[in-house]
N, C-alpha and C positions, 0 to 999 in steps of 0.2 A: 504494499498501499503505501503509495508516493508521499500522501500527506499525513501519515501515521510516523510518530518516531519510534522505532521497537524498542519492547519493554528492555532490552539490555542494554541501551545508549546513557551513557555517561557525560552530560554537555560539561560540567569540570574538567572531567580529562580529556573531551575534545578541546577545550580552553587552551587547557597546557599543553597538547599536543600541539596546536596552532604557535603557543609560545616555541615550541621547540624549534620549529621549520624555522621560523622567524629570527630568533637567536644565531641559526649556521646560512641565513637568508642566501649572500652572494654563494656559497657553498652549494646550497641543495640547489641553486637554480641551475649551477655548470652539472650537477649530476643526473638533474631531469634530463638536461641535455644532452649530455656525451654519454651515459651509461640507461637512462632511461628510454628515452626514445630511439637515438641510435644504435643503440646495443638490442633493442625492440625490435628491429630490422632485420635482424637476425633469424628470426622466425616467420618465414614466409609466409604462414598464413596471416599475420600482424600485419604483414609488409602491405599484402593484397589489398586490406579493407583500410589502411593509410593511405595507401594509393586512391582506390576509389571513391575517397571521400573529396578528391579534385585537389585542393590545394598542395598537399604533399603527394602528389605524384611524380616527384624524380626530373618534372622539370630544370633546363639550367638556360632555358631562356632567360635575359632580365624579367620579363613577367612575369615569368614562370618561379624566378628565385624571390620575385617580390609579394606574390600571392605566398610563398612556402613561409616569407618572414612574418608576413600577416597571419600565418596560422597558429604559427610559432609564438605569436604575443598572446592571441586569443585564447591560448591553450593555457600562456602563463596565469592570462587577465583570469579564468575559471578558477585557478588555484590560488589566486591572490583573493578573491572573493569566498574560498573557503576558510583561509586563514582571517577573515577581514575582519570578523567580530566576535566576543564569543556567543552573541543567536546567531549566527553566521548560518547553522545548518538546519537551523527551527523551522518545519516546515510552513509553507506558506507565506511568511515574509523574511526568511532568512536572505541574505544577497547568497552565499552558498549554495542556500538549496536552490534556489533558480539558476544559478549556473550549470549546477552537475542535472537539471530537469533537461535542461537544454540538451546538453552533451548527449540525456537519452535518447530525447528528441532527432537530435543528429541520428544516432545509431541505428534507430529506426527505419529514416530514409534510407541511410546506404543499404542497412539489410534488404529492405527492401527492393531496391534497384539491383543489388549483386545476386539475388534470390529469382530473379528474372533474368540474367547474364547467362551463357553459355558456358558449361563445365562445373557449375555451384553444385557441390555433391552434398553439401552439409549447411545446416544454418550457420551464419555467417553471424561474426559478434556475440556467440552462443554465452554459457555459462562459463565456460572454461577461460575463452577471452578476458571475460569482465573479471574475472578473478585473476588473473596474466596484467591487466592494468590496474588494476586495485594493488598488487603489489608493485609493479612500477611504481607508483608513486607514493610506495610506502617503504615498506623492507627494501628494495632496491637504491633508495634514496639514502638508508642507513648503512650500507655495505660501503655505498659512494664514500662518505663520510669518513668512513673508519681508512678506506684504503688514500683518500684526500690527507689525511690526520691521521696516521697511525700512533701519534703520541698523544694527542687526545683521548681520554675517558668519558665518553658519551653518557651521561645520566640514566640508567638504566630504565626509569622509573618515567622519563622521560619519552626515552624511544617509545614504551609500550605505550603511553598514553598517545603519540602519533599515528603508530598503528592503530589504536583506537577510534581514532577521528574516520579514518580511511575505512575502516570496517560502518562506520555510520553512513561516509558515501557510497562505500559499497551496496549498502542497502536501497540508497534514495536512486542508484544507480542502474537498479534491475538484477543485481543477485541474492537468490531465494535462501532465505533465511537458512535452509539445512545444509547449504553449499558456503554462507558467509562465516566462513570461519577461519579464515587462511592468515587472517590478522589479530587472533585473539592473542597472541603472545609474537616475540620474534622466533622464539624456538621453532613455532610453528608453519610463520612464515618462509624460515628458511626451511623448512623440510617440501614444504610443496614451491618452492623455487626449485628445489636439485629436481623433485620430481618433472616439474613442467620445464626445465631447461633441457631435459633425459630425451622427451619425444617432441621437441617445438621448433630446438634451436638447431636450424642446419639451413645456413645461408643460402641464396641463391642467386644468381644475377639481379634481380627486380631487388633483393635487400643491397646488394653493394651499389645501386642506382640509388635509391633511396638516402643510403647515409652519407656519398659523395654529395647528391644537391643539397640535401638538409647542414652540412659544415659549409656549403658555397653561399647558402642562404643566407647567415649566419656571419661571413666574411667581411671584415671592416663595418659590423654593423653595430650600435646599441645593445646591450649595455656596456659591451666590457669592449668591442670595436676591433678584435681578435683578428689575424692573419689568417688565412689556409691552415699555412704549416703548427700556428700556434695553436689551432683549435686541434688538427688533424694528433697532434703531439700529446694533447688535453684526454685527446678520447682513446687514446692507446694508455694513457696513465690509469685512467677510471676502468677500463674493460680489460686492460691484459692485451698482450702482443700476439695470442692465438688469434683470440675472437676477433680483435681489430686488423687483422694479418685475413683473415676471412670475409669480413665484411669491404676488404680491397683499402685498408685505412693504410697503409706501409709505413716503416721506418724512414722510408728513402722520403715520403713527403714530409712525414712531420720532423725531419733534420734539412729541411733546405733552407733556415735560415739561421744564423747564429743567435738569435734571442727566443729558439720556439721555445724555451722555458719559461719563459716573461710568463705567460698568462697563466700558467698553472701555478707558479711562485706568488704571482699578484693574492689568486685566488687561496693560498693559503693565509697568506698576510689578511686578507679581506675576512677570512673564518676566524682567524687569533682574533685579531680586533671586535670581532661583531659577539664571538664568544665572549669577550672580558666585558664589555658595556651592555650588551644586551641579556642581562644575567636576570631571569623571573625571579631568582630569590631576592632579589635587592630591590629597595623603592625605585631606585633611576632606571633600572633594568625593565620593571613592569611599564612605565611612564612611557620608553624607549618602545621596548613591545608594541604599544598603542600605536604610538608612532610610525615604528617600522611599516604596521599594516597598511593603515591609511597612506603612506609615502608611495606603498608597494601597489597600491588599488589606482591610485593618483597618476602615477608616473604612467601606469600600462594606458588607462585613460585617455589622457594626451598623447601619448605616442599614436594610438588609435581613433584620435580624432574624436573618441567620446563614441565612436559608432562599435558594433562590434556582435557576434555572434551569442556570445553570454550577456549582453549590457545588463545590467542589474536592478534599471528603474524605469518607471515610464510604462507606455503600454505595454510594452513586450512583459516586464515584470508581471501585471495586471494579468495579460492573457495565459501564462504559463499557471498560474492560481487557479482560476477559472479553470482552464481545462482539467486540472489535474482533479479538482472538485467534482465536474460533470462526472471522468471515469473513473472514480478511484471506487462506487460501489460496484459497480461490472465484474464480472467473474472473470479473473485472470486468466489470459490463453486465447480468449475470442479475437479472431482474428489471424492472430500470429503463431508460428511453430514453438515460439518460443518462450510463450508462457509470461510475458511482459504485458499486463493489464493496459495498463498507457497507453504504450505505443500500439497495441490491438488496434486502438479506436480512432487514431491519429492518419490524417491522409498525407503524405508526405508533401502534396502540394500544397497544403495548406499550413503546414509545417513556417515557422519563420526563419529555420535554418537548412531547409532543403535547399532552397532555391541558391544560396551559395554554397552549398557543399557539392550541389552537380555543376559547380560552374568552372 
């Protein structure tokens, strides 16, 4: 039920989980790009879904790279809205809840289009795919922080709260309750990751094309304005040489410039500074958590011109709440085969995200 908070959800834990992310914001953002997204392309099934979504289609033309960069910013805005306030994930009025529901609607439109295409032998964006995505935004980020800052002992309780936040997100994203268990603890999450990695990760040409195009889309652009060699080097640091090589991000690309390590070194310095200053255990740290959340959202809205797939206010926000209210009482599974009630009743043509997804 998209408008009902599950009984196990603890919003205080979710708030502490958001504070953990904001404390390490520069490093977490890099983890999401280099490990969660580019690393996620190593699963061909996930790569095909992202390519079908339109903007991350692997095009290296100037227009294609601009569209890919904008989609990356829009995804970052969704994350920003989830982290934006203590009540961000409260149904019907939370900015994060609205952003997550828009992603779910986008999934519905992409799913419907892929099911009509030739060669589709399984339900796209199914429960396993959603769990992979949930883990990519949660446990994979924690692993990335540990790789980037091996000298830092992450707060175990804060890490568990961060996973709890993404378990709540997974609920609203459409993961069925009996399957929404991967983020119950970091130990559980890592077991799930090992199992999923073993049978999903087999990079193909589409994987390599998307990985290269995504790094090219970020080249010399905000927030870090890193060169391609610096981005490639960071990808190899986060992923490790074997996976990066399989994705076509080779050491030769990462070492073309003398200062290829400057980007990663900057991330480490920024992470150490933010960890020390944005400490939720102190009064100043708590104020900085709030300011960081507001600045994160404001910067992305400004960069996107206040218009994106995940715009949290105005008519679009109202339309999501009213749509959920009208669909939530229906029987799950009406219309689509994967058992998501809200998506079953949504006509892709009427979805405010569908036209952008298919563009």
